[in-house]
PADRENMAR-995732 format. One record per residue (C-alpha): residue number from 1; residue in three letters; chain; x negated, y negated, z negated. Coordinates in pm, 1 decimal. Each point is the difference from the previous one (the first is absolute). Layout:
PT pos code unit        X        Y        Z
PT NUM  ALA    A        X        Y        Z
...
END
This chain:
PT pos code unit        X        Y        Z
PT   1  MET    A  -1586.0   3499.3  -3702.8
PT   2  LEU    A    242.0    -44.2    291.3
PT   3  PHE    A    -25.7   -379.6    -31.3
PT   4  LYS    A   -380.4     15.5     16.0
PT   5  ARG    A     15.2    220.8    309.4
PT   6  LEU    A    230.2   -250.2    173.7
PT   7  ILE    A   -240.6   -283.6    -82.3
PT   8  SER    A   -289.4    203.3    141.7
PT   9  ILE    A    190.7     68.7    320.9
PT  10  LEU    A     91.0   -368.3     44.6
PT  11  THR    A   -360.3   -105.1    -66.5
PT  12  ALA    A   -128.3    246.8    258.1
PT  13  ALA    A    255.5   -130.6    252.1
PT  14  VAL    A   -120.2   -357.9    -50.6
PT  15  VAL    A   -361.3    106.3     49.6
PT  16  LEU    A     91.5    186.4    318.6
PT  17  LEU    A    208.9   -284.8    140.6
PT  18  PHE    A   -250.3   -277.6    -71.4
PT  19  PRO    A   -239.1     89.5    285.0
PT  20  ILE    A    291.3    -16.5    242.8
PT  21  THR    A     54.5   -366.4    -83.5
PT  22  THR    A   -371.4    -67.9     29.9
PT  23  VAL    A    -23.2    161.8    341.5
PT  24  ALA    A    311.4   -185.7    120.4
PT  25  ALA    A   -173.8   -329.6    -65.3
PT  26  SER    A   -347.7     82.2    133.3
PT  27  ASP    A   -136.4   -186.8    301.8
PT  28  ASN    A     -5.9    309.6    220.7
PT  29  ALA    A    360.5     84.1    -78.9
PT  30  ILE    A    146.2   -316.4    152.4
PT  31  ALA    A    -47.2    137.1    350.7
PT  32  ASP    A    182.0    314.5   -115.3
PT  33  VAL    A    291.3   -215.4   -116.5
PT  34  ALA    A     32.1   -152.7    346.9
PT  35  GLU    A    -38.9    330.0    180.2
PT  36  GLU    A    258.1    178.2   -214.9
PT  37  ILE    A    259.1   -269.5     70.5
PT  38  ILE    A    -69.7     20.3    373.7
PT  39  LYS    A     19.0    379.5     -6.6
PT  40  CYS    A    327.9    -12.8   -190.9
PT  41  GLU    A    155.1   -239.4    253.4
PT  42  LEU    A   -139.1    210.5    284.3
PT  43  ASN    A    155.0    317.6   -139.1
PT  44  LYS    A    337.8   -168.4    -46.3
PT  45  ALA    A     -6.8   -105.5    363.8
PT  46  GLN    A    -93.9    357.8    100.4
PT  47  GLU    A   -291.5   -124.9    206.8
PT  48  ILE    A   -339.0    168.4     30.2
PT  49  SER    A   -210.6   -314.8     43.3
PT  50  VAL    A     17.4   -367.2    -87.0
PT  51  GLN    A    -46.5   -100.5    362.9
PT  52  ASN    A    286.1    220.2    115.8
PT  53  TRP    A    211.3   -138.9   -282.5
PT  54  LEU    A    -73.5   -361.2    100.8
PT  55  ASP    A     75.2     77.7    362.7
PT  56  ASN    A    343.8    135.7    -91.6
PT  57  MET    A     87.4   -257.9   -264.5
PT  58  SER    A    290.1   -228.7     78.4
PT  59  ALA    A    -12.9   -361.4   -113.2
PT  60  SER    A    376.9      4.3    -48.6
PT  61  GLU    A    -21.8    260.9   -276.1
PT  62  SER    A     59.7   -132.8   -350.5
PT  63  GLY    A   -230.5     76.9   -291.6
PT  64  ASN    A   -300.5   -232.7      5.0
PT  65  ASN    A   -160.1    149.1    310.5
PT  66  GLU    A   -141.1   -345.2     78.9
PT  67  TRP    A   -209.0     -8.8   -317.8
PT  68  LEU    A   -102.8    360.8     54.0
PT  69  VAL    A   -126.4    -81.2    350.7
PT  70  PHE    A   -165.0   -313.2   -138.5
PT  71  ALA    A   -181.2    210.0   -261.1
PT  72  LEU    A   -113.3    255.8    258.7
PT  73  SER    A   -128.1   -277.1    225.6
PT  74  ARG    A   -227.1   -111.3   -284.0
PT  75  TYR    A   -116.9    352.5    -82.3
PT  76  GLY    A    -72.9    197.7    315.4
PT  77  LYS    A    -76.2    -43.0    366.7
PT  78  TYR    A    339.4     94.5    134.0
PT  79  ASN    A    156.8    -89.0    332.5
PT  80  LEU    A    304.5   -211.6    -83.9
PT  81  GLU    A    108.0    -80.2    356.4
PT  82  LYS    A    313.3    217.4      0.2
PT  83  TYR    A    118.3   -126.2   -337.0
PT  84  VAL    A    -64.9   -359.6    101.5
PT  85  SER    A    200.2     59.8    318.0
PT  86  SER    A    286.0    135.6   -211.7
PT  87  LEU    A    -23.4   -296.6   -236.7
PT  88  LYS    A      2.2   -254.0    282.3
PT  89  GLU    A    306.4    164.5    153.3
PT  90  TYR    A    173.6     -5.6   -337.6
PT  91  LEU    A    -79.8   -367.9    -54.8
PT  92  SER    A    122.9    -90.1    349.3
PT  93  THR    A    339.7    160.4    -55.3
PT  94  GLU    A     68.4    -52.8   -370.3
PT  95  THR    A     58.9   -323.7   -187.7
PT  96  VAL    A   -222.1    -14.0   -307.1
PT  97  SER    A    166.6   -256.0   -224.0
PT  98  ALA    A   -243.9     -8.3   -294.8
PT  99  ALA    A   -290.1   -240.3     46.3
PT 100  SER    A   -237.8    213.8   -208.6
PT 101  SER    A     88.8    307.7    205.7
PT 102  ARG    A    -80.3   -182.9    325.4
PT 103  LEU    A   -337.4   -100.8   -142.9
PT 104  LYS    A    -58.2    353.9   -125.2
PT 105  TYR    A     53.2    140.0    349.2
PT 106  SER    A   -241.2   -262.7    132.0
PT 107  LEU    A   -263.9    118.0   -247.3
PT 108  VAL    A     45.9    360.1    113.9
PT 109  LEU    A    -43.5   -107.8    362.7
PT 110  MET    A   -316.6   -194.8    -84.7
PT 111  ALA    A   -143.6    287.9   -204.2
PT 112  SER    A     69.2    224.3    300.8
PT 113  ARG    A   -206.9   -234.4    221.2
PT 114  CYS    A    305.5   -109.5    192.6
PT 115  ASP    A     17.2   -358.4    122.8
PT 116  ASP    A    371.7    -34.1     65.8
PT 117  GLY    A    217.5   -305.4     49.8
PT 118  TYR    A    219.4    117.1   -286.5
PT 119  ILE    A   -271.5   -103.5   -247.5
PT 120  ALA    A      8.5   -366.0    100.2
PT 121  GLU    A    378.0    -11.1     20.4
PT 122  ALA    A     43.3    168.9   -338.9
PT 123  PHE    A   -264.9   -212.3   -168.8
PT 124  GLU    A    131.5   -338.1    110.5
PT 125  SER    A    360.4     89.3    -84.9
PT 126  SER    A    -65.6    179.1   -328.2
PT 127  ILE    A   -287.2   -142.0   -204.7
PT 128  GLY    A    132.4   -170.7   -310.0
PT 129  LYS    A    360.3     93.8     84.6
PT 130  GLN    A     30.2    266.7   -269.4
PT 131  GLY    A   -183.2   -142.0   -294.5
PT 132  ILE    A   -342.8     91.5   -123.5
PT 133  MET    A    -34.7    336.3    175.7
PT 134  SER    A     50.7   -156.4    340.4
PT 135  TRP    A   -287.6   -237.2    -82.7
PT 136  VAL    A   -216.5    294.4   -110.4
PT 137  TYR    A     63.4    204.4    315.3
PT 138  GLY    A    -47.6   -311.8    209.1
PT 139  LEU    A   -343.2    -65.1   -152.9
PT 140  HIS    A   -102.4    359.4     74.7
PT 141  ILE    A     83.5    -62.3    365.6
PT 142  LEU    A   -191.6   -328.6      7.3
PT 143  ASN    A   -295.6    164.2   -173.5
PT 144  ASN    A    -27.0    236.9    295.3
PT 145  GLY    A    -46.6   -271.1    260.0
PT 146  PHE    A    352.3    -95.1     98.5
PT 147  ILE    A     24.4   -365.6     99.9
PT 148  SER    A    326.8   -170.8    -82.2
PT 149  GLU    A    136.2   -324.3    139.4
PT 150  LYS    A    139.3   -100.2   -340.7
PT 151  HIS    A   -206.5    168.7   -271.5
PT 152  THR    A   -363.7     55.4    -88.5
PT 153  CYS    A   -165.6    219.8   -259.8
PT 154  GLU    A    -71.0   -312.0   -204.5
PT 155  SER    A    359.5   -122.0      3.9
PT 156  VAL    A    138.7    339.4   -101.0
PT 157  ILE    A   -262.1     36.5   -273.4
PT 158  GLU    A     98.1   -340.6   -134.4
PT 159  LYS    A    363.8    111.7     -6.3
PT 160  LEU    A    -80.6    322.5   -186.0
PT 161  LEU    A   -216.3   -177.7   -256.8
PT 162  SER    A    281.8   -245.1    -64.2
PT 163  LEU    A    228.5    292.2    -87.3
PT 164  GLN    A   -230.6    139.0   -269.9
PT 165  LEU    A    170.7      1.2   -339.8
PT 166  SER    A   -141.4   -123.5   -328.3
PT 167  ASP    A    -77.8    352.7   -124.4
PT 168  GLY    A   -233.1     54.5    295.6
PT 169  GLY    A    211.2    215.0    226.9
PT 170  TRP    A    276.3    -23.4    257.2
PT 171  ALA    A    361.7    118.1     18.1
PT 172  ILE    A    285.2     26.8    248.5
PT 173  ASN    A    198.2   -232.0   -224.9
PT 174  GLY    A     10.4   -120.7   -359.4
PT 175  GLU    A   -280.5   -118.9   -226.4
PT 176  ARG    A   -139.4    339.0   -103.1
PT 177  SER    A   -262.6    146.6    230.0
PT 178  ASP    A     42.7    346.0    147.4
PT 179  VAL    A   -293.1    241.2     26.2
PT 180  ASP    A     84.4    128.1    348.1
PT 181  VAL    A     54.1   -342.9    150.9
PT 182  THR    A   -316.9   -134.7   -162.1
PT 183  ALA    A   -203.9    289.7    135.7
PT 184  MET    A    141.6    -48.5    350.8
PT 185  VAL    A    -85.4   -369.6     -3.2
PT 186  LEU    A   -356.5     84.1   -105.3
PT 187  GLN    A    -27.6    245.2    289.6
PT 188  SER    A     60.7   -286.5    242.7
PT 189  LEU    A   -226.0   -249.9   -181.7
PT 190  ALA    A   -291.8    240.6    -47.1
PT 191  THR    A   -156.7    -88.7    335.8
PT 192  TRP    A    -46.4   -360.6   -117.5
PT 193  TYR    A   -134.5     64.0   -349.0
PT 194  ASP    A   -364.7    -71.6     84.0
PT 195  ASP    A     65.2   -299.3    226.9
PT 196  ASN    A    270.9   -197.2   -176.1
PT 197  GLU    A    -48.3   -127.0   -355.1
PT 198  ALA    A    371.8    -57.6    -55.5
PT 199  VAL    A     74.1    355.6    108.2
PT 200  ALA    A   -275.5    136.5   -225.8
PT 201  ALA    A    138.4   -185.4   -303.0
PT 202  SER    A    353.7    114.8     77.2
PT 203  VAL    A   -106.5    360.4     54.6
PT 204  ASP    A   -201.2     10.4   -322.9
PT 205  LYS    A    303.5   -119.9   -192.7
PT 206  ALA    A    217.6    262.3    167.3
PT 207  ILE    A   -249.5    277.2    -79.0
PT 208  SER    A     18.3    -98.3   -366.0
PT 209  PHE    A    378.4     21.3     21.2
PT 210  LEU    A    -15.7    349.1    151.7
PT 211  SER    A   -244.7    117.7   -265.4
PT 212  SER    A    205.8   -136.9   -288.4
PT 213  SER    A    323.5    139.9    148.9
PT 214  GLN    A   -134.8    354.2     -2.2
PT 215  LYS    A    141.4    213.2   -280.5
PT 216  GLU    A   -219.3    181.2   -252.2
PT 217  SER    A     70.9    322.7    188.2
PT 218  GLY    A   -137.6   -157.8    317.8
PT 219  ASP    A    346.9    -19.4    157.2
PT 220  TYR    A    163.5   -295.6    165.4
PT 221  SER    A    370.2    -71.3      9.4
PT 222  SER    A    207.2   -200.2    244.1
PT 223  TYR    A    339.4   -133.3   -110.9
PT 224  GLY    A    -45.8    198.3   -320.1
PT 225  VAL    A    -68.0    334.6    171.6
PT 226  GLU    A   -337.6    176.6    -11.8
PT 227  ASN    A    -86.7    136.6    343.0
PT 228  PRO    A   -294.0    107.1    218.9
PT 229  GLU    A     73.5   -252.3    274.2
PT 230  SER    A   -102.5   -291.0   -222.1
PT 231  CYS    A   -330.2    174.2    -77.3
PT 232  ALA    A    -48.5     64.5    372.4
PT 233  GLN    A     49.5   -365.6     90.6
PT 234  VAL    A   -249.2   -108.5   -265.7
PT 235  ILE    A   -255.2    252.3    132.4
PT 236  ILE    A     41.1   -140.9    352.3
PT 237  ALA    A    -45.2   -355.3   -130.9
PT 238  LEU    A   -308.8     85.2   -204.2
PT 239  SER    A   -153.4    202.2    282.8
PT 240  SER    A     59.1   -290.7    240.0
PT 241  LEU    A   -199.6   -216.5   -242.1
PT 242  GLY    A   -278.7    256.1    -36.0
PT 243  ILE    A     97.0     87.8   -358.1
PT 244  ASP    A    -32.8    367.9    -91.1
PT 245  CYS    A    311.4     83.4   -201.6
PT 246  MET    A   -162.4    318.1   -128.4
PT 247  LYS    A   -295.9   -182.1   -152.6
PT 248  ASP    A    119.1   -350.4    -85.7
PT 249  GLU    A     73.9     -5.0   -374.9
PT 250  ARG    A    273.6   -260.8     46.3
PT 251  PHE    A    215.3    267.4    163.2
PT 252  ILE    A    -86.2    299.8   -216.6
PT 253  LYS    A    223.4     39.0   -304.1
PT 254  ASN    A    -66.5    269.6   -259.5
PT 255  GLY    A   -224.9    177.2    248.0
PT 256  ASN    A    263.6      1.7    275.3
PT 257  ASN    A    -65.8   -168.5    332.5
PT 258  LEU    A    268.7    -65.5    258.6
PT 259  PHE    A    -49.1    326.4    186.2
PT 260  ASP    A     30.9    188.5   -329.9
PT 261  VAL    A    334.9   -170.0    -50.1
PT 262  ILE    A    118.2     77.4    353.5
PT 263  SER    A    -82.0    369.4    -47.5
PT 264  LYS    A    270.9     16.0   -270.4
PT 265  TYR    A    263.2    -60.3    267.4
PT 266  GLU    A   -111.8    281.6    228.8
PT 267  LEU    A    253.8    280.6     36.8
PT 268  GLU    A   -119.3    250.3    257.3
PT 269  LYS    A   -323.3    -62.4    188.6
PT 270  GLY    A     50.5   -309.9    210.2
PT 271  GLU    A    335.2   -101.8   -151.0
PT 272  TYR    A     56.1   -271.3   -258.2
PT 273  CYS    A    303.6   -117.8   -193.9
PT 274  HIS    A    101.3   -359.1    -70.0
PT 275  THR    A     43.9     58.6   -374.0
PT 276  ILE    A   -113.0    279.0   -230.5
PT 277  GLY    A    252.7    281.6     20.2
PT 278  GLY    A    144.2   -123.7    328.8
PT 279  LYS    A     13.9    176.1    334.7
PT 280  ALA    A   -245.1    -39.4    287.5
PT 281  ASN    A      1.1   -351.2    143.9
PT 282  ARG    A   -147.8    -49.1    347.2
PT 283  ASN    A    -58.2   -369.8    -53.7
PT 284  ALA    A   -206.2     75.4   -311.4
PT 285  SER    A   -203.5    263.5    185.2
PT 286  ILE    A    -77.9   -228.1    294.1
PT 287  GLN    A   -102.7   -287.4   -226.9
PT 288  VAL    A   -234.0    235.8   -184.9
PT 289  LEU    A   -139.4    101.1    340.9
PT 290  CYS    A    -62.5   -365.4     89.3
PT 291  ALA    A   -169.8    -58.5   -336.7
PT 292  SER    A   -225.9    302.5     47.2
PT 293  ILE    A    -99.8   -113.3    348.1
PT 294  ALA    A    -63.0   -355.7   -123.5
PT 295  TYR    A   -229.9    134.1   -271.9
PT 296  LEU    A   -183.8    229.4    241.9
PT 297  ARG    A    -51.2   -290.4    240.8
PT 298  MET    A   -154.5   -205.9   -278.9
PT 299  GLN    A   -226.1    289.3    -99.3
PT 300  GLY    A   -103.7     42.0    361.8
PT 301  ALA    A    -77.3   -373.4     37.8
PT 302  LYS    A    265.5    -35.5    269.6
PT 303  ALA    A    241.2   -286.8     60.8
PT 304  SER    A    285.6    -15.5   -249.7
PT 305  LEU    A    334.3    163.4     68.4
PT 306  TYR    A    154.6   -307.8    164.0
PT 307  VAL    A   -300.2   -117.5    200.4
PT 308  PHE    A     -3.0    164.1    343.2
PT 309  GLU    A   -348.3      5.1    142.9
PT 310  GLU    A   -100.8    191.2    310.3
PT 311  SER    A   -132.5    354.6    -57.6
PT 312  ASP    A     41.2    -21.9   -375.1
PT 313  SER    A    187.5    330.7    -46.3
PT 314  PHE    A   -146.8    296.8   -179.3
PT 315  ASP    A   -140.3    292.6    192.6
PT 316  ASP    A    256.5    222.4    167.6
PT 317  ASN    A    208.5    156.4   -277.4
PT 318  GLU    A    212.9    217.6    225.0
PT 319  SER    A   -174.8    319.9   -109.3
PT 320  LEU    A     84.0    -73.5   -362.9
PT 321  VAL    A    372.5     21.9     53.1
PT 322  SER    A     53.1    210.2    311.9
PT 323  SER    A     21.4    340.3   -167.2
PT 324  GLU    A    299.4    209.8     99.4
PT 325  GLU    A     33.9    119.6   -358.6
PT 326  ASN    A    331.1    -83.9   -164.7
PT 327  LYS    A    133.3   -170.1    311.9
PT 328  ASP    A    356.3     89.9    -92.6
PT 329  SER    A    182.0   -306.4   -120.5
PT 330  GLU    A     96.9    -33.9   -362.2
PT 331  VAL    A    376.0    -31.0    -24.4
PT 332  SER    A    117.2   -197.2   -300.9
PT 333  GLU    A    316.5     99.2   -179.6
PT 334  PRO    A    279.4   -250.6     66.3
PT 335  PHE    A    125.3   -207.9   -287.1
PT 336  VAL    A    313.6    146.1   -153.1
PT 337  GLU    A    205.6   -105.1   -295.5
PT 338  ASN    A    -17.7    228.7   -302.6
PT 339  SER    A    285.5    247.9     11.9
PT 340  LYS    A    243.3    -25.2   -284.9
PT 341  VAL    A    -23.4    294.6   -238.8
PT 342  ASN    A    188.8    100.4   -309.5
PT 343  VAL    A   -259.9   -104.3   -253.9
PT 344  ARG    A    196.8    136.1   -295.7
PT 345  ALA    A     26.0    345.3    159.1
PT 346  VAL    A   -372.8      4.4     79.8
PT 347  ILE    A    -86.2    -80.6   -362.3
PT 348  ILE    A    235.9    264.7   -138.6
PT 349  VAL    A   -135.0    266.9    235.2
PT 350  SER    A   -355.9    -99.7    -92.2
PT 351  ILE    A     78.7     31.1   -372.3
PT 352  ALA    A    152.6    342.2     59.2
PT 353  ILE    A   -295.0    126.4    203.1
PT 354  ILE    A   -254.3   -121.9   -255.2
PT 355  GLY    A    205.8    152.9   -282.7
PT 356  ILE    A     24.5    337.8    174.3
PT 357  ILE    A   -375.0      4.1     62.3
PT 358  VAL    A    -72.0    -77.7   -366.4
PT 359  ILE    A    243.8    266.1   -118.8
PT 360  GLY    A   -157.9    252.7    236.1
PT 361  VAL    A   -345.1    -71.4   -137.4
PT 362  LEU    A    125.4     34.4   -358.4
PT 363  LEU    A    168.0    333.9     73.2
PT 364  VAL    A   -305.3    140.3    178.7
PT 365  LYS    A   -221.4    -93.6   -292.4
PT 366  LYS    A    262.4    140.1   -238.6
PT 367  ARG    A     23.6   -319.2   -198.7
PT 368  SER    A    265.2    -53.6   -266.4
PT 369  PHE    A    358.7      5.2    124.2
PT 370  LYS    A     48.2   -323.0   -196.4
PT 371  ASN    A   -233.3   -173.7    246.1
PT 372  VAL    A    220.3    111.1    287.1
PT 373  ILE    A    307.8   -137.8   -177.5
PT 374  LEU    A   -185.7   -328.5    -61.2
PT 375  VAL    A    -80.9    -31.1    371.5
PT 376  VAL    A    364.3     64.1     89.9
PT 377  VAL    A    113.9   -268.1   -246.5
PT 378  VAL    A   -249.0   -252.6    141.7
PT 379  MET    A    119.7     81.5    350.9
PT 380  ALA    A    362.2    -50.3    -98.9
PT 381  ILE    A    -71.4   -333.6   -167.1
PT 382  SER    A   -202.3   -120.7    299.6
PT 383  ILE    A    270.0     98.4    247.1
PT 384  ALA    A    267.4   -164.6   -212.5
PT 385  ALA    A   -201.7   -318.4    -23.8
PT 386  THR    A    -52.1      2.6    376.1
PT 387  CYS    A    374.6     24.2     54.8
PT 388  MET    A     69.7   -295.3   -229.8
PT 389  ILE    A   -263.5   -254.1    103.7
PT 390  ASP    A     37.9   -228.2    302.3
PT 391  ILE    A   -235.4    128.4    268.0
PT 392  GLN    A    -40.4   -191.6    324.6
PT 393  THR    A   -196.6     30.9    316.3
PT 394  THR    A   -212.3   -296.1    102.1
PT 395  ASP    A    270.1   -108.5    245.4
PT 396  GLU    A    269.1     25.4   -265.0
PT 397  HIS    A   -208.4   -198.1   -245.1
PT 398  HIS    A    -65.2   -283.0    244.7
PT 399  SER    A    360.5     -3.1    120.8
PT 400  LYS    A    114.4   -134.0   -335.3
PT 401  THR    A     30.6   -375.8     19.5
PT 402  GLU    A    133.2    -58.4   -349.8
PT 403  LYS    A   -256.4   -172.7   -217.6
PT 404  ASP    A      8.3    -38.5   -375.5
PT 405  ASN    A   -187.8   -327.9    -31.7
PT 406  ILE    A    123.0   -207.8    293.1
PT 407  VAL    A   -166.4   -340.4     17.7
PT 408  GLY    A    146.2   -119.0    328.5
PT 409  GLN    A     70.4     73.1    363.0
PT 410  VAL    A   -205.0    -20.3    319.3
PT 411  THR    A     79.3     50.3    367.1
PT 412  ILE    A   -189.9    220.5    240.8
PT 413  THR    A     -6.9     24.7    377.7
PT 414  VAL    A   -196.9    239.5    222.0
PT 415  ARG    A    -39.7    -92.8    366.8
PT 416  CYS    A   -204.5     94.1    305.6
PT 417  ASP    A    107.1   -262.4    254.2
PT 418  LYS    A   -343.2    -18.1    164.3
PT 419  ILE    A     18.5    352.9    137.3
PT 420  VAL    A    364.5     17.3    108.8
PT 421  GLY    A     27.1    194.7    325.1
PT 422  MET    A   -346.1    152.9    -21.2
PT 423  ASP    A    118.5    346.1   -111.5
PT 424  SER    A    328.4    185.2    -24.7
PT 425  HIS    A    -11.2     30.6   -379.6
PT 426  ILE    A    -25.2   -376.6    -47.4
PT 427  PRO    A    337.8   -154.8   -101.8
PT 428  GLN    A    133.4   -209.2    287.2
PT 429  ASN    A     65.3   -296.6   -227.9
PT 430  GLY    A   -329.9     37.9   -183.7
PT 431  VAL    A    174.5     48.5   -335.0
PT 432  ILE    A    -94.3    294.8   -219.9
PT 433  VAL    A    147.3   -140.5   -320.5
PT 434  SER    A    229.4   -299.6     23.0
PT 435  THR    A    -18.0   -248.7   -284.7
PT 436  ILE    A    128.5    161.1   -319.9
PT 437  GLU    A     -9.9    -94.1   -367.4
PT 438  CYS    A   -180.2    216.2   -255.1
PT 439  ASP    A    -21.7    -15.2   -377.4
PT 440  ILE    A   -350.3    -23.5   -141.3
PT 441  ALA    A   -133.0     96.4   -340.5
PT 442  SER    A   -283.3   -169.1   -180.9
PT 443  GLY    A   -326.9     80.7    177.3
PT 444  ASP    A    155.6    122.8    324.6
PT 445  THR    A   -219.7    -54.6    306.2
PT 446  VAL    A     61.1    -49.7    369.3
PT 447  TYR    A    -80.9    366.7     51.1
PT 448  ASP    A    245.4    113.8   -270.0
PT 449  VAL    A    286.9   -171.5    182.4
PT 450  LEU    A   -106.4    138.1    339.4
PT 451  ALA    A    -28.6    352.7   -142.1
PT 452  ASP    A    346.0    -21.8   -160.0
PT 453  VAL    A    167.7   -138.3    311.4
PT 454  THR    A   -156.7    250.2    243.2
PT 455  SER    A     78.0    290.4   -233.4
PT 456  VAL    A    364.3    -96.2    -50.7
PT 457  ASN    A     49.6    -52.2    373.9
PT 458  LYS    A   -200.4    310.9     97.9
PT 459  ILE    A   -249.7   -202.4    200.8
PT 460  HIS    A   -343.0    149.2     58.4
PT 461  LEU    A   -278.9   -164.7   -202.1
PT 462  GLU    A   -362.7    109.3      4.6
PT 463  THR    A   -264.9   -146.3   -226.4
PT 464  ASN    A   -354.4     50.8   -117.8
PT 465  GLY    A   -124.9    -59.2   -352.0
PT 466  SER    A    211.7    -77.1   -302.3
PT 467  GLY    A     73.3   -268.3   -257.1
PT 468  GLN    A   -172.5   -329.6     71.5
PT 469  ASN    A   -190.0    160.3    288.7
PT 470  VAL    A    298.4    136.3    191.4
PT 471  TYR    A    -15.3    -65.1    373.6
PT 472  VAL    A    291.0     30.0    244.2
PT 473  GLU    A   -100.0    190.4    313.7
PT 474  GLY    A    337.9     61.8    159.8
PT 475  ILE    A    367.7    -88.0    -30.1
PT 476  ALA    A    271.2    171.3    207.2
PT 477  ASN    A   -274.5    197.4    179.5
PT 478  ILE    A   -160.7   -322.3    122.2
PT 479  TYR    A   -364.4      3.6   -104.3
PT 480  GLU    A   -292.1   -238.9    -16.0
PT 481  PHE    A   -210.0     -6.1    318.9
PT 482  ASP    A    283.3    155.1    204.8
PT 483  TYR    A     17.4   -315.2    214.1
PT 484  GLY    A   -355.2   -130.0     -7.7
PT 485  ASP    A   -297.7    -16.3   -231.8
PT 486  LEU    A    144.2   -308.3   -174.3
PT 487  SER    A    347.4    142.6    -45.1
PT 488  GLY    A    154.9    108.0   -328.5
PT 489  TRP    A    243.0    -84.3   -279.3
PT 490  VAL    A    -36.3   -324.7   -192.1
PT 491  TYR    A    220.7   -148.1   -266.3
PT 492  LEU    A    102.4   -353.1    -88.9
PT 493  VAL    A    153.1   -130.9   -320.7
PT 494  ASN    A    197.9   -320.9     36.1
PT 495  GLY    A   -148.2    -43.4    346.7
PT 496  GLU    A   -361.6     20.5   -114.3
PT 497  ARG    A   -252.3    279.7     54.5
PT 498  ALA    A   -178.6    125.8   -309.1
PT 499  SER    A   -365.2    100.0    -33.1
PT 500  VAL    A     66.2    293.0   -233.6
PT 501  SER    A    138.9    348.4     49.9
PT 502  CYS    A    377.3     39.1     -4.4
PT 503  GLY    A    -47.6    212.5   -311.0
PT 504  ASP    A   -167.0   -291.7   -176.5
PT 505  TYR    A    254.5   -273.6     80.4
PT 506  ILE    A    234.3    -44.5   -298.5
PT 507  LEU    A    342.6   -131.2    100.4
PT 508  ASN    A    209.6   -275.9   -154.2
PT 509  ASP    A    373.0    -61.5      7.6
PT 510  GLY    A    112.0   -140.9    334.3
PT 511  ASP    A   -304.4    109.9    200.5
PT 512  LYS    A     56.3     71.3    367.6
PT 513  ILE    A   -198.6    300.5    133.6
PT 514  GLU    A    -58.5     50.8    370.7
PT 515  TRP    A   -181.7    299.7    147.5
PT 516  VAL    A    -93.6    -69.8    360.2
PT 517  TYR    A   -187.6    206.3    256.4
PT 518  SER    A   -273.8   -222.2    139.2
PT 519  LEU    A   -211.4     37.0    312.5
PT 520  GLU    A   -258.9   -254.8   -110.6
PT 521  LEU    A    -81.7     53.7   -369.1
PT 522  GLY    A    297.1   -214.4    -95.0
PT 523  ASN    A    -99.7   -298.5    210.4
PT 524  ASP    A    294.4     55.3    235.1
PT 525  ILE    A    258.7    -34.5   -276.8
END
C-alpha cells in the first residue's frame, strides 16, 4: 500500500512539473528569460534602473561586463555614452594583450554606435593573430561597414571556409569540430548565406553537424561537458540564419528544444550554472541572455545580433527592469574548504540516537522486552563495526597515493605564468605545482592525477560535473574568466592539447601532464 502511495505521489509530481517545462519553452517566455537575467544583474549591482546601472558601470571591472553591455545595446534603447567613455579611458591606459579581446572591445564600441580610432588599430593588429576566433570577430567588424587596408569580407570568408573540417564544423585546434566554435563561425557567415554560394554550402554542412552533434536529451557538450553556453551559441547561430530553434525539427530531440534544455541549468530566476549541480556562473547567464535577445530579434524581424543597423533596437525596455523591488544585492557565500570532522564519532552518535529513539517507541507501546534487548545488541554490533572499519573523509581518501595496480608513472605540472603580477595571490614565479612524479593505476585519467596531487598538497580545486564530464573551474583560487572571457585552465599531455574532458583522458606510462592558465583559450601556450 505504501509503495503504491509513493508511486501516486511521484506521478502527480511529474504531471505538475510538466507544464513548467512547457511554459519555459514557449515563445512568450523567451522575453521573460532575458528580463529575469537583467533584473538579477541589476539587483546584484544594487541599482534601481538599467540606465543608472550603465552610467555607473566601470569598464575596468572584471566579469564579462563587455558582453553584458553588448547584449543590452541589442535589446533596449539605452544611452551608452558614459560606459563608452569609461571603456575608451580603460583602453587608452591598459595594454590588452589578447587579439580576440581587442576585437571584442571593438565590437562593443561598434554596437554602442561609437566610431573610435581604437577599432581600426585593434582590427589591423589583431585579425588572424589568435586563430579562428580572431577571424570570426574580424568578420563581424567588416560586416558592419569597417573598411580595412589589408582585409575584405571576401578574403576573411575565404579564410574561414578553408578552416572548415571534414565533419562540417570548426575547432580551435585538432581535427574534431567543436559545437561552440562552429556556432560562432556561423554567426559571422550568416550575413552572406543568401549572396554567396560557397558560404551557403559551407553553412548547410555545418548545420548538419550541429544537428547530428545534439544529444538525445537535446543537450550539447563542449570538450566532453554538457553546458548551457553551447546551446546558447547554437541558438544565436540559428537565429542569425533565420532558423527557429523552437520549431525546426532538426534541433528538437525527444520533444526538447534548445530553450527547454537551457531551462534545466537555471538556479534562481535569472541565474544559470555551467553544469548541472554547479553554482551560478555569470558567463553562462550572460550567454543565455545573448541567445534570448538573438531569438527575440529574429522573431521581431530585426537585424541579427551581430549586425548593427541604425534604430534597430527594441522599444524602450527601461520600465521592464526599473522596479525598486529586491534592489538589495544578493551576496554569495564564499567558497570554503569542507571542515574536517570526526566521521567515526558522527556515525557512532547517529547510531546511538537512532537506537534510543527506537527503544523509546518500543517502551511507549509496551512491546516485548526482548525487542528492546535486540535493538541494544544491534546497536552494539554496529558501533563495534564502526570502530573497526577504516573510515575516511574525502580529503583523507584522496590523500592516499598508494595504488594497488600501478601501471606506470606520469609527471604533472601546474602553472599560471600568464597572470604573474596581476593579483597578490598569484605565485610570483607562476608555479603552483612544480613538476612531480605520480604513480598511475590502470584507467587513471588526467583529472584523477590532478585531484590526487591537489588533495595531498592541500591546494584548492573546484570542479563541476563528475566522471567523464568533470570540468575544472578553479585551481589555487584562480578561476576561469577571472582574467578575461577567454581565460581559464587548460591541460596538455606530452605537449598536445586534447579535445576531450580531463576526466575522459586515460593516461599511459610516461605521459607528461601540464595544467596551464590561459588567457586565450589555450592559444597563448
